C-alpha positions as a printed NumPy array, in Angstrom:
array([[ 10.534,   5.433,   3.587],
       [ 13.637,   6.337,   1.646],
       [ 14.373,   3.125,  -0.254],
       [ 14.011,   2.978,  -4.012],
       [ 11.107,   0.539,  -3.785],
       [  8.489,  -0.006,  -1.084],
       [  9.165,  -2.816,   1.342],
       [  7.104,  -4.842,   3.797],
       [  6.04 ,  -3.187,   7.006],
       [  9.096,  -3.6  ,   9.282],
       [  8.723,  -6.239,  11.95 ],
       [ 10.41 ,  -4.333,  14.771],
       [ 12.5  ,  -1.276,  14.264],
       [ 13.926,  -1.564,  17.764],
       [ 17.309,  -3.219,  18.305],
       [ 17.325,  -6.503,  20.295],
       [ 17.412,  -6.069,  24.044],
       [ 20.418,  -6.939,  26.111],
       [ 19.87 ,  -9.918,  28.51 ],
       [ 19.401,  -7.495,  31.412],
       [ 16.875,  -5.4  ,  29.495],
       [ 15.042,  -8.5  ,  28.347],
       [ 14.759,  -9.75 ,  31.899],
       [ 13.439,  -6.393,  33.079],
       [ 10.86 ,  -6.332,  30.282],
       [  9.514,  -9.827,  30.964],
       [  6.081, -10.173,  32.461],
       [  5.332, -12.392,  35.401],
       [  4.101, -15.208,  33.151],
       [  7.462, -15.343,  31.376],
       [  6.289, -13.527,  28.252],
       [  8.16 , -10.456,  27.101],
       [  6.31 ,  -7.207,  27.637],
       [  6.19 ,  -5.14 ,  24.411],
       [  7.835,  -1.736,  24.51 ],
       [  5.625,   1.357,  24.185],
       [  4.181,   1.443,  20.655],
       [  5.569,  -1.963,  19.769],
       [  2.311,  -3.823,  20.422],
       [  0.47 ,  -1.469,  18.078],
       [  2.954,  -2.284,  15.301],
       [  2.659,  -6.014,  16.08 ],
       [ -1.121,  -5.842,  15.727],
       [ -0.879,  -4.183,  12.309],
       [  1.773,  -6.67 ,  11.182],
       [ -0.392,  -9.594,  12.272],
       [ -3.418,  -8.146,  10.46 ],
       [ -1.386,  -7.651,   7.277],
       [ -0.006, -11.198,   7.539],
       [ -3.501, -12.665,   7.931],
       [ -4.622, -10.77 ,   4.829],
       [ -1.75 , -12.353,   2.887],
       [ -3.359, -15.782,   3.114],
       [ -4.923, -16.585,  -0.295],
       [ -8.663, -17.05 ,   0.006],
       [ -8.655, -15.78 ,   3.592],
       [-12.028, -15.129,   5.126],
       [-12.914, -11.841,   6.773],
       [-10.436, -11.22 ,   9.569],
       [-12.124, -11.019,  12.967],
       [-10.703,  -9.44 ,  16.089],
       [-11.054, -12.816,  17.784],
       [ -8.827, -14.471,  15.17 ],
       [ -6.375, -11.597,  15.3  ],
       [ -6.171, -11.787,  19.086],
       [ -5.659, -15.554,  18.909],
       [ -2.807, -15.121,  16.435],
       [ -1.105, -12.685,  18.8  ],
       [ -1.992, -14.81 ,  21.844],
       [ -3.666, -11.903,  23.593],
       [ -7.244, -11.07 ,  24.539],
       [ -9.516,  -8.998,  22.322],
       [ -9.559,  -6.439,  25.126],
       [ -5.787,  -6.1  ,  24.687],
       [ -6.32 ,  -5.152,  21.05 ],
       [ -8.771,  -2.446,  22.001],
       [ -6.267,  -0.892,  24.362],
       [ -4.318,   0.115,  21.244],
       [ -7.102,   0.597,  18.687],
       [-10.616,   1.844,  19.375],
       [-12.052,  -0.403,  16.651],
       [-11.101,  -2.799,  13.871],
       [-11.728,   0.043,  11.425],
       [ -8.956,   1.951,  13.164],
       [ -6.629,  -1.018,  12.619],
       [ -7.386,  -0.942,   8.897],
       [ -6.795,   2.8  ,   8.925],
       [ -3.334,   2.048,  10.281],
       [ -2.657,  -0.163,   7.254],
       [ -4.032,   2.474,   4.889],
       [ -1.769,   5.092,   6.461],
       [  1.197,   2.809,   5.797],
       [  0.121,   2.44 ,   2.165],
       [ -0.335,   6.179,   1.72 ],
       [  2.939,   7.138,   3.374],
       [  4.93 ,   4.501,   1.506],
       [  3.547,   5.145,  -1.977],
       [  3.194,   8.923,  -1.857],
       [  6.572,   9.279,  -0.19 ],
       [  8.073,   7.679,  -3.282],
       [  5.825,   9.636,  -5.646],
       [  7.08 ,  12.854,  -4.087],
       [ 10.656,  11.707,  -4.641],
       [  9.848,  11.152,  -8.327],
       [  8.554,  14.71 ,  -8.634],
       [ 11.813,  16.012,  -7.188],
       [ 14.2  ,  13.755,  -9.108],
       [ 12.621,  13.013, -12.499],
       [ 12.117,  16.05 , -14.745],
       [ 10.45 ,  14.183, -17.608],
       [  6.705,  13.718, -17.157],
       [  6.521,  10.571, -19.27 ],
       [  9.359,   8.854, -17.416],
       [  7.881,  10.009, -14.114],
       [  4.554,   8.407, -15.025],
       [  6.231,   5.127, -15.993],
       [  8.087,   5.038, -12.687],
       [  4.934,   5.865, -10.745],
       [  3.074,   2.932, -12.293],
       [  6.04 ,   0.664, -11.637],
       [  6.439,   1.602,  -7.985],
       [  2.702,   1.267,  -7.328],
       [  2.554,  -2.238,  -8.799],
       [  5.804,  -3.257,  -7.099],
       [  4.423,  -2.082,  -3.777],
       [  1.397,  -4.321,  -4.241],
       [  3.548,  -7.267,  -5.288],
       [  5.791,  -6.947,  -2.234],
       [  2.87 ,  -6.372,   0.143],
       [  0.082,  -8.771,  -0.873],
       [ -1.929,  -8.175,   2.289],
       [ -1.891,  -4.456,   1.568],
       [ -3.035,  -5.164,  -1.989],
       [ -6.243,  -6.695,  -0.643],
       [ -6.829,  -3.459,   1.247],
       [ -6.009,  -1.301,  -1.774],
       [ -8.501,  -3.034,  -4.077],
       [-11.157,  -3.25 ,  -1.376],
       [-11.354,  -7.042,  -1.038],
       [-10.374,  -6.828,   2.641],
       [-12.757,  -3.937,   3.271],
       [-16.002,  -5.71 ,   2.374],
       [-18.42 ,  -5.424,   5.334],
       [-16.046,  -3.021,   7.07 ],
       [-16.683,   0.673,   7.737],
       [-17.608,   2.507,   4.529],
       [-15.105,   5.284,   5.209],
       [-12.245,   2.827,   4.673],
       [-13.256,   2.178,   1.06 ],
       [-13.793,   5.904,   0.553],
       [-10.265,   6.534,   1.756],
       [ -8.843,   3.977,  -0.674],
       [-10.907,   5.563,  -3.456],
       [ -9.277,   8.868,  -2.574],
       [ -5.864,   7.187,  -2.699],
       [ -6.403,   6.199,  -6.332],
       [ -7.872,   9.612,  -7.112],
       [ -4.557,  11.074,  -5.952],
       [ -2.636,   8.592,  -8.095],
       [ -4.728,   9.642, -11.101],
       [ -4.164,  13.304, -10.273],
       [ -0.384,  12.802, -10.152],
       [ -0.47 ,  11.027, -13.512],
       [ -2.684,  13.738, -15.   ],
       [ -0.217,  16.425, -13.963],
       [  2.703,  14.472, -15.43 ],
       [  0.936,  13.84 , -18.714],
       [ -0.284,  17.405, -19.053],
       [  3.344,  18.519, -18.909],
       [  4.169,  16.069, -21.7  ],
       [  1.198,  17.227, -23.803],
       [  2.169,  20.871, -23.401],
       [  5.725,  20.184, -24.55 ],
       [  4.344,  18.237, -27.52 ],
       [  1.953,  21.147, -28.247],
       [ -1.109,  18.911, -28.195],
       [ -4.288,  20.837, -29.043],
       [ -6.172,  19.755, -25.897],
       [ -3.47 ,  18.955, -23.298],
       [ -5.729,  18.951, -20.243],
       [ -8.434,  16.78 , -21.799],
       [ -5.923,  14.313, -23.235],
       [ -3.998,  14.097, -19.958],
       [ -7.197,  13.459, -18.02 ],
       [ -8.283,  10.65 , -20.339],
       [ -4.847,   9.014, -20.348],
       [ -4.454,   9.272, -16.569],
       [ -7.86 ,   7.659, -16.064],
       [ -6.972,   4.737, -18.35 ],
       [ -3.58 ,   4.184, -16.714],
       [ -5.06 ,   4.278, -13.212],
       [ -7.688,   1.741, -14.258],
       [ -4.888,  -0.484, -15.58 ],
       [ -3.092,  -0.304, -12.224],
       [ -6.236,  -1.116, -10.252],
       [ -6.982,  -4.003, -12.598],
       [ -3.509,  -5.479, -12.213],
       [ -3.742,  -5.244,  -8.419],
       [ -7.213,  -6.822,  -8.414],
       [ -6.015,  -9.691, -10.591],
       [ -3.073, -10.242,  -8.239],
       [ -5.323, -10.416,  -5.172],
       [ -8.036, -12.544,  -6.783],
       [ -5.584, -15.028,  -8.288],
       [ -4.382, -15.887,  -4.798],
       [ -1.286, -13.757,  -5.449],
       [ -0.222, -15.963,  -8.372],
       [ -0.537, -13.421, -11.196],
       [  2.157, -10.81 , -10.713],
       [  0.921,  -7.229, -11.131],
       [  4.182,  -6.371, -12.9  ],
       [  3.816,  -9.189, -15.438],
       [  4.939,  -7.98 , -18.898],
       [  5.013,  -4.487, -17.447],
       [  7.45 ,  -3.011, -19.982],
       [  5.212,  -4.099, -22.838],
       [  2.174,  -2.597, -21.122],
       [  3.984,   0.664, -20.421],
       [  5.006,   0.876, -24.086],
       [  1.306,   0.802, -24.974],
       [  0.112,   3.148, -22.235],
       [  3.012,   5.581, -22.174],
       [  4.849,   5.36 , -25.495],
       [  8.04 ,   7.349, -25.76 ],
       [  6.629,   8.993, -28.9  ],
       [  4.475,  11.144, -26.583],
       [  7.592,  13.157, -25.835]])
């Protein structure tokens, strides 16, 4: 992703077919046959959409298949398991967020400003992708394969590591006596704040914005006086 803020998973990146192409791609029952790879994207989009329903129960493959009007066997032609479907969503989260984090490293020389922008983009991503937020905070992963939660734990470990590096740079410039220790403590607190905001968003039925009063919060967590 190259946009300044994460967006929803795209519905179909392929341009509309011409009438002739559409006719050629139509199955015998009158339904359009998905292009190679398109069905896989549709499955992930449907899963994300089902997770966006406030108070949604655990998503089953039967419900997912019904939403897509296909058989469960059709799902398993594209994914070996439901865990693999969730891994597809996690990959989208990782690529979207860390793609933007890497851009911050390249474009923002100030560690404090970089940290502020990292927090902002992470919370904005969750706000724009509520279904993904439920995956990020683990609500959608209850009773699923344990490795999925471990992978999301690693995601936030990487967020904390990026913040720690930023804040260590700031502490070194400010000639703080214990830059590494201070940066580690601050990064841990800021990461916990982000997780808490995302959890509140998911558990409020997506009513409490994770970026609510964000500037005020950032002034407390990352005051400019640290420079």
